[in-house]
C-alpha positions in Angstrom: -13.1 5.3 -31.6 -10.2 3.5 -29.9 -10.9 0.2 -28.2 -9.1 -1.0 -25.2 -8.8 -4.5 -23.9 -8.4 -5.3 -20.2 -5.6 -7.9 -19.9 -5.4 -7.8 -16.1 -5.4 -11.1 -14.3 -7.6 -11.7 -11.2 -5.9 -11.8 -7.8 -7.0 -15.4 -7.2 -5.1 -16.4 -10.4 -1.9 -14.8 -9.0 -2.4 -16.5 -5.6 -2.9 -20.0 -7.2 0.1 -19.6 -9.4 2.4 -18.6 -6.6 0.9 -21.3 -4.3 1.7 -23.9 -7.0 5.1 -22.7 -8.0 6.4 -22.2 -4.4 4.6 -25.2 -3.1 5.9 -27.4 -5.9 9.5 -26.5 -5.3 9.1 -26.8 -1.5 7.4 -30.2 -1.7 9.8 -31.6 -4.2 12.8 -30.5 -2.3 11.6 -31.6 1.1 10.5 -35.0 -0.3 13.8 -35.5 -1.9 15.7 -34.7 1.3 13.5 -36.9 3.4 13.9 -39.7 0.9 17.7 -39.4 1.1 17.6 -39.4 4.9 15.2 -42.4 5.1 17.2 -44.4 2.6 20.5 -43.4 4.1 19.4 -44.6 7.5 18.3 -47.9 6.0 14.6 -47.7 7.1 13.2 -48.5 3.6 14.6 -49.0 0.1 12.3 -46.5 -1.6 10.8 -44.0 0.7 9.9 -41.3 -1.8 6.1 -41.7 -1.7 5.9 -41.5 2.1 8.4 -38.6 2.0 6.2 -36.9 -0.6 3.1 -37.3 1.6 4.9 -35.8 4.6 6.2 -32.9 2.5 2.7 -32.2 1.1 1.2 -32.3 4.7 4.0 -30.0 5.9 3.4 -27.5 3.1 -0.3 -27.4 3.8 0.3 -26.9 7.5 2.6 -24.0 6.8 0.1 -22.4 4.4 -2.7 -22.9 7.0 -0.6 -21.2 9.7 0.2 -18.3 7.3 -3.4 -17.9 6.3 -4.5 -17.9 10.0 -1.9 -15.2 10.9 -2.9 -12.9 8.0 -6.6 -12.8 8.9 -8.0 -9.9 10.9 -10.3 -10.6 13.8 -13.2 -9.3 11.6 -12.5 -11.7 8.8 -10.7 -9.3 6.5 -7.0 -9.4 5.7 -4.3 -6.8 5.9 -0.6 -6.8 5.3 -0.1 -5.8 8.9 -1.9 -8.9 10.2 1.1 -11.1 9.4 3.6 -8.7 11.1 4.2 -9.0 14.9 3.4 -5.8 16.7 6.9 -5.7 18.2 8.3 -5.1 14.7 6.2 -2.0 13.9 8.7 0.5 15.3 11.8 -1.6 14.3 12.1 -3.4 11.0 8.9 -1.9 9.6 9.1 1.7 10.9 9.9 3.3 7.6 7.0 1.5 5.8 4.3 2.8 8.1 4.9 0.8 11.2 5.1 3.8 13.5 1.7 5.1 12.2 0.2 1.6 12.5 1.5 1.4 16.1 -0.1 4.8 16.9 -3.4 3.8 15.4 -3.6 0.5 17.3 -2.6 2.3 20.6 -5.4 4.9 19.9 -7.9 2.1 19.3 -6.9 0.4 22.5 -7.3 3.6 24.4 -10.8 4.1 23.0 -11.8 0.6 23.9 -10.4 1.0 27.4 -12.4 4.2 27.9 -15.5 2.6 26.5 -15.3 -0.3 29.1 
């Protein structure tokens, strides 16, 4: 009798890993650039800690905006939630954007008829 082992990683582990890897690079880079600018302008001698705090806050704000844009109105999430509707028939036409546009138009028509 063969035995199998499930080595799949939960989705939340992928999200946390990507959040930390991308966030770490972003925060370190922005903090270093801000530190160079602050020291170059002569505001402070060592401005890395304040620059690091600003970079962390900026990254958290960007993540919050992204999270808010990718949520549906009903609390679920969809890949299409983060894509502006104007791009359905343009950039994303070949990946299902035209069908998505038609579905949303049909839902709007049904809602208009119901009202």
